[in-house]
N, C-alpha and C positions, 0 to 999 in steps of 0.2 A: 439528828433529831428523829428522822424517819426510821432509822435502824433501831433506835432505842424504843420508839413507839411500837414497831413491829415485834420486838422481843417481848415487850410487856404484854402485848395482845396474845402472842404465842403462848407465853407461860400461863396467862390467865385461862386461855382456851384449853390448854393441856390439863390444867388443874380441874376444870369442870368435867372433863371427859376422862380423867385419869383412871387407869386400872388399879384395882387393889391387888397387892402381891402378898402372899402368905408363905413363908419359908420355914420348913420343919427339918432341922438337922438330925441326922441319924448316925449311929455307930453300928456297923454291921461287920461281924467277923468274916474273914475271907471264905470260910467254908459255907457260909449262909448267903453270900451275895447273889449267886445265881438263883437260888430258891426264892429270895425276896423279889428279884426282878421278874421271875415267872408269875408270882402271885400278883404283883403290881400290874403286869400286863393283862392277866386274866380278868382282873376286876375292872380295869379302866378302858380297855380297848373297844368295848362295845357300848360304853356309856358316854355318848356325845354330851358335851357341856353346853349350857345355855350361852355362855360367853367365856372367852379366854381359853386356858389350857391347864393340863396337869402334866408335870414333867418330873422324871426321876433323873438326877444327875450324880455323877461321881465327883467327889471333892478331894483335892490334893493340897498339901501344905497347910492344913489346919488341924491342930491337935484334937484328938478324940472325935473327929468328924470324918466319916468315910463317904457318906452320901447325903443327899437332901432331896426332899419332895417340895416342889414349887407349885402352888395354885395361883392362877391369875384369873381376873375377870372383872366385870362390872358389878359392884356390890348391889346394884338395883336389879341385877339379872344373874344371880349367882347360883352355882350348883349344876347338877346333872339334869338334862332334859328328859331323861328316862327314870321313871319311878322305880326305886329299889326297895325291897322289903327290909325291915329292920333286922331280920335274921341274917340276910345276906351281908349287911353292913357289919354286924357283930362278928360274923364268921371271918370277914376280911380283916378286921382289927385284931381278932384273936390270933389268926394265922400270921399276921405281920409281926405281932409281938414275939412270936416264937423265933423270929429270925433277926430282929433288930432291937436296939436300945435307943431311946431318946437321949439327946445330949445337949450341951450348952450351945448358945448362939442362934437359936430360932428367933424369928422376928416377923413383923408385918410392916408393909411399906406402901407408899403411893407412887406410882410411876409418874415422873414429871416430864420425861422425854424418852422416846424410843425410836431409833433408826432401824427399820426392818431390813431384811436381806435374805440371803440363802442359808437358812438354818440347817438344812441337810448337809451342806458342804462345810459351813463355818460353825462347828458345834463345840469347839474348845475355847473356853473363855477365861479371862482373869477378872476378878471382882475386887474392888477396893471399898472398905468401910472408912468413912471420913467424918471428922468433926468439922463443921462449917460454922464460921463466926457470923456471917451475914448471908442467910439463905437466898435472898432475892438477888444480891450482887453476884453470888456464885452461880446461880442458875442462869442469869442473863449472860454471863461470860461463857458458861459451858455450852449453852445452846448456840451462841455465835461461833464458838470453836468447832462444835460438832458439824455445823453447816459448812464451815470453811474446809474441813478435811474430807468431806464426802467424796470428791474426785480421787483422793489418795487411797481410800479404803475400799472402794467398789461395793460389792455385795456383803461385806462384813457388817456386823451389827454392833451397836453401842447404845447404852442407856444410862439414865440418871433417875434416881428416886429418892424420896424423903422417908426416913424411918418413922413409923408410927409407934410401934410397941416392940419391946425386947431389950434385954440387958446386953448392950454391945460396947461397953467400956466408954460411953460418951459419944459414940458415933451418931450423927444426925442424918447422914445421907450415904448412899452407895452409888458407885459408878461401875459399869461393866463393859468389857470389850470382848468380842468373839472373833476368833480366827480359825484357820483350818487345822492347826496343830500347835504344839508348844513352840516349835521353831518359827512357824508363820507368825504367831503372836508376837514373839520377841523381835523378829525382823521388822514387822509392821509398826510396832510401838516405838522402836528406835527411830524409824523414819518420821513418825509423828512428833516425837520429842525434839527432833532437829528442825522442825518446820517453824515458819514465822507465825502460823496460827497458834501453835502451842506456846511460843514465846509471848504472844499477846495475852493468851489465856492466863499464863502464869503471873502476868503483871496486873491483870484486872479482876481476878477471882476473889481477892480478899484473903484474909487469914484463914488457914485451914490446917488440919493435921490428919495424916493417914494413920488410922488406928491399926489396921491390918490389911493384908491382901492375900488372896489364895486363888487356886485354879479350880475350874469346874468343867465338866464334860457331860454333854447330853447322852443318856443311855436310852430312854424311852420318853416319848411325848405324845399326848393325845389332845386334840382340840374338842 
């Protein structure tokens, strides 16, 4: 009873203070990727955000998506703390459009749980888009599972979020796990799947369906 009460309070508290997440998928030709990264860095590296971060990631194993930009933060305290002119913004957008194309799969979400860690070391991730039948049941099982495997994963990071907007073929939630490399990710996830904590999670999470999974890797990130 105490565990259930704790989980409900944790989820309620997380919802109240949850970060907004806005993901913009991009398709960038190989010859333009370095130029886009340079433009991204020039615009964002000196623009401290009021909350959260802006991150450029490389995306693998997702059709027509090579990169994505992720904006996170408190919606009540959103944006840059440095005033930028409209002409600077238009120049940035105009320049970025010369190097990239918007593509399918962009979305907004609300973070329900995030285990922080060493992002500099563990910068290679796998993300799952999931259709969840009972969000409360799934979240309670997932938080309990995440807490149970913390000793196993060390400074690696993992998170759960609820999708707000976006055409993601019926996905309602995402989960993400970060490791040091693709090999580290595979080895660690195999250990987790063989654990008693994962076995209990699989029994208690309720009906769900994985819509897709793909790999992501941090390129640049600014707070």
